C-alpha positions as CSV (number, residue, x, y, z in Angstrom):
1,M,56.4,120.2,83.3
2,A,58.7,118.2,85.6
3,K,60.0,116.0,82.9
4,E,61.1,119.1,80.8
5,A,62.5,121.1,83.7
6,T,65.0,117.8,84.3
7,A,66.0,117.6,80.8
8,S,67.0,121.3,80.6
9,K,69.0,121.3,83.9
10,G,71.9,118.9,82.6
11,G,71.2,115.8,81.0
12,A,73.9,113.4,79.6
13,R,77.3,114.5,79.2
14,G,79.3,113.3,76.5
15,G,82.0,114.1,74.2
16,I,84.6,116.3,75.0
17,A,83.3,116.7,78.5
18,T,83.2,113.3,79.2
19,P,85.9,112.4,81.8
20,V,88.5,110.3,80.3
21,T,91.9,108.0,82.2
22,P,95.2,108.8,80.5
23,S,97.3,106.0,79.7
24,P,100.6,105.8,82.2
25,E,102.7,107.8,79.0
26,L,100.3,110.4,78.8
27,A,99.9,110.4,82.6
28,E,103.5,112.1,82.7
29,I,102.2,115.1,81.7
30,V,98.7,115.4,82.4
31,G,98.5,113.7,85.7
32,K,96.5,110.5,86.6
33,G,93.2,111.2,87.5
34,P,90.4,111.4,85.1
35,L,89.7,114.3,82.9
36,P,87.7,115.9,80.3
37,R,89.1,115.4,77.0
38,S,89.3,119.4,76.6
39,E,91.4,119.5,79.6
40,V,93.9,116.9,78.5
41,V,94.4,118.9,75.1
42,S,94.7,122.1,77.3
43,K,97.4,120.7,79.4
44,I,99.3,119.1,76.3
45,W,99.5,122.7,75.2
46,E,100.7,123.7,78.2
47,Y,103.5,121.5,78.3
48,I,104.4,122.0,74.8
49,K,104.9,125.9,75.0
50,K,106.3,125.6,78.3
51,H,109.2,123.4,76.8
52,D,109.3,125.1,73.5
53,L,108.2,122.3,71.3
54,Q,106.8,124.2,68.3
55,N,108.7,124.4,65.2
56,P,109.7,128.1,65.0
57,Q,109.4,128.0,61.0
58,D,105.8,126.4,61.4
59,K,103.9,126.6,64.5
60,R,101.6,123.9,63.3
61,E,104.5,121.5,63.8
62,I,105.2,119.9,67.4
63,L,108.8,118.5,67.9
64,A,108.4,115.6,70.3
65,D,110.5,115.5,73.5
66,D,111.0,111.8,74.9
67,K,107.6,112.1,76.6
68,L,106.0,113.6,73.8
69,E,107.7,110.7,71.5
70,K,106.0,108.1,73.9
71,I,102.7,109.5,72.9
72,F,103.1,110.5,69.4
73,G,105.3,107.5,68.2
74,K,107.8,109.5,66.3
75,K,109.6,113.1,66.6
76,K,107.4,115.4,65.1
77,A,103.7,115.6,64.4
78,S,101.3,118.5,63.4
79,M,98.8,119.9,65.8
80,F,95.7,118.7,63.3
81,E,97.3,114.6,64.0
82,M,97.9,115.0,67.9
83,N,94.3,114.6,68.7
84,K,94.7,111.2,67.0
85,H,97.8,110.3,68.7
86,L,96.3,111.4,71.9
87,S,92.7,109.1,71.7
88,A,95.3,106.3,71.7
89,H,96.3,106.9,75.2
90,L,92.7,107.7,76.5
91,K,90.2,105.4,78.1
């Protein structure tokens, strides 16, 4: 029974909850410390909304400013592409 109790208390954390370290370019937006991937995505969305970077005609499209262009590698990216671009900047 002791093993069952231990396993149900937490176990391994993985996937979106695992802390990741952002690249220097991404750290300009989300900060330097290790963060869970979910927090990185949340902070990117805060930044996008704060700086009004969504295309008004198509909210799924992100219009990159200078900081986001370093991450996306281009001036525009869909919100669906965003996670792919972020992955390249996370260790």
